[in-house]
C-alpha positions as CSV (number, residue, x, y, z in Angstrom):
1,M,-40.2,11.0,-1.0
2,N,-42.9,9.8,1.4
3,R,-40.2,8.1,3.4
4,V,-38.2,11.3,3.7
5,R,-41.4,13.2,4.6
6,S,-42.3,10.8,7.4
7,F,-38.7,11.0,8.8
8,Y,-38.8,14.8,8.7
9,D,-42.3,14.9,10.3
10,K,-41.1,12.6,13.1
11,W,-38.0,14.6,13.9
12,R,-39.2,18.1,13.2
13,A,-40.8,18.9,16.6
14,P,-38.0,17.6,18.8
15,L,-35.3,19.1,16.7
16,T,-37.1,22.4,16.6
17,E,-37.5,22.5,20.4
18,M,-33.9,21.4,20.9
19,L,-32.3,23.8,18.4
20,N,-34.4,27.0,18.4
21,G,-33.1,29.7,20.7
22,T,-30.5,27.4,22.2
23,I,-26.7,27.7,22.6
24,Y,-24.4,24.9,21.7
25,L,-22.1,23.9,24.5
26,A,-18.7,22.6,23.4
27,Y,-17.9,19.3,25.1
28,G,-21.3,19.6,26.8
29,G,-20.1,22.3,29.0
30,G,-19.1,19.6,31.5
31,K,-22.8,18.6,31.9
32,V,-22.7,15.2,30.2
33,K,-20.3,12.3,30.3
34,Y,-20.8,9.7,27.5
35,E,-18.6,6.8,26.5
36,N,-19.2,7.5,22.8
37,D,-17.8,10.7,21.3
38,E,-20.8,11.4,19.1
39,W,-23.1,13.7,21.1
40,G,-23.9,17.3,21.5
41,V,-25.5,19.6,24.2
42,F,-27.8,22.5,23.5
43,C,-29.2,24.8,26.3
44,H,-31.8,27.5,26.5
45,K,-30.9,30.5,28.6
46,N,-33.5,29.4,31.2
47,G,-31.4,26.3,31.9
48,T,-33.4,23.7,30.0
49,C,-30.8,21.5,28.1
50,Y,-30.9,18.8,25.5
51,A,-28.3,16.1,24.9
52,S,-28.4,14.5,21.5
53,F,-26.8,11.1,21.3
54,Y,-25.8,9.1,18.3
55,I,-25.7,5.3,18.6
56,R,-23.6,3.6,15.9
57,N,-23.4,-0.1,16.6
58,E,-25.9,-2.9,16.5
59,S,-27.3,-4.2,19.7
60,S,-25.2,-1.9,21.8
61,T,-26.0,-0.3,25.1
62,Y,-24.5,3.0,26.1
63,Q,-24.7,4.9,29.3
64,A,-24.4,8.6,29.9
65,T,-24.2,10.6,33.0
66,V,-26.2,13.9,32.9
67,D,-26.1,16.7,35.4
68,K,-29.7,17.1,36.7
69,N,-33.0,15.3,36.3
70,P,-32.6,13.6,32.8
71,K,-35.7,12.6,31.0
72,C,-35.9,10.6,27.7
73,F,-37.2,13.3,25.3
74,F,-37.1,11.5,22.0
75,E,-35.9,8.2,20.7
76,A,-35.6,7.1,17.1
77,E,-37.2,3.9,16.0
78,G,-35.4,0.9,17.5
79,V,-33.9,2.8,20.4
80,T,-34.9,2.4,24.0
81,C,-34.0,5.0,26.6
82,S,-34.3,4.7,30.4
83,T,-33.1,6.8,33.3
84,D,-31.9,5.9,36.8
85,G,-30.9,9.0,38.8
86,N,-28.5,10.9,36.7
87,T,-27.6,7.9,34.5
88,V,-29.2,7.5,31.1
89,T,-29.1,4.1,29.4
90,L,-29.5,4.0,25.6
91,T,-29.9,0.7,23.8
92,S,-30.1,0.3,20.0
93,K,-31.3,-2.7,18.1
94,S,-30.2,-1.2,14.8
95,K,-27.2,0.6,13.5
96,Y,-26.9,4.4,13.5
97,R,-29.7,5.5,15.8
98,S,-30.3,8.7,17.8
99,A,-31.9,9.8,21.0
100,I,-32.5,13.1,22.7
101,V,-32.4,13.5,26.5
102,K,-33.9,16.6,28.1
103,F,-32.3,17.7,31.5
104,E,-31.9,20.7,33.8
105,G,-28.7,22.6,33.3
106,D,-27.6,25.9,34.7
107,V,-29.3,29.2,33.8
108,L,-27.1,30.8,31.3
109,D,-26.2,34.3,32.7
110,E,-25.9,36.8,29.8
111,S,-24.8,39.5,32.2
112,K,-21.4,37.9,32.6
113,S,-20.8,37.9,28.8
114,K,-22.1,41.5,28.6
115,T,-19.8,42.5,31.5
116,G,-16.9,40.9,29.8
117,L,-17.7,42.7,26.5
118,I,-18.0,46.1,28.3
119,V,-14.7,45.6,30.2
120,G,-13.0,44.5,26.9
121,L,-14.3,47.6,25.1
122,V,-13.2,50.0,27.9
123,V,-9.7,48.4,28.0
124,G,-9.5,48.6,24.2
125,F,-10.6,52.3,24.3
126,I,-8.0,53.2,27.0
127,V,-5.3,51.4,25.0
128,L,-6.3,53.3,21.9
129,I,-6.2,56.7,23.7
130,V,-2.7,55.9,25.1
131,I,-1.5,55.0,21.6
132,I,-2.9,58.3,20.2
133,V,-1.3,60.3,23.0
134,I,2.1,58.7,22.4
135,V,1.9,59.3,18.7
136,V,0.9,63.0,19.2
137,F,3.7,63.4,21.7
138,I,6.3,61.9,19.3
139,L,5.0,64.1,16.4
140,M,5.2,67.2,18.6
141,K,8.7,66.4,19.7
142,K,9.8,65.8,16.2
143,K,8.2,69.1,15.1
144,N,10.0,70.9,17.9
145,N,13.3,69.3,17.0
146,D,12.8,70.4,13.3
147,N,11.9,74.0,14.4
148,G,15.0,74.0,16.6
149,K,17.2,72.9,13.7
150,Q,15.7,75.6,11.4
151,S,16.4,78.3,14.0
152,D,19.9,77.1,14.5
153,E,20.4,77.2,10.7
154,G,19.1,80.8,10.6
155,K,21.6,81.9,13.2
156,N,24.5,80.5,11.1
157,I,23.6,82.7,8.1
């Protein structure tokens, strides 16, 4: 239990900062290139982003290219992290290790998503109105046809 607690205490602060109030970007939103497929990118709306990398082989060195100003934020025991420009180098002396790199991404503009939502709702509302008008028109035409048939039947009597 103490071993789990020490692991939890070590990772709690960096994971809390990386995950609270962030948005997961599928495929890193094009902000990260990594030769290993085991990584994820999370960004705050203000543009601060975190790339979490998973290193799976012994004595392996991996390199990632990150958009802007990467800084080694957190490394697990046995992992070394260094940066040179936009290149991040991660080396692991043990199997299955992780590292988190903090970097500057783009400010996430919510107004675009709200605009898209508003436009979508307006278009949906217009389509609904058109459908209602068509249905009412068809019902009125059918009713007029039925009334016309009844008046024609009355004349035949």
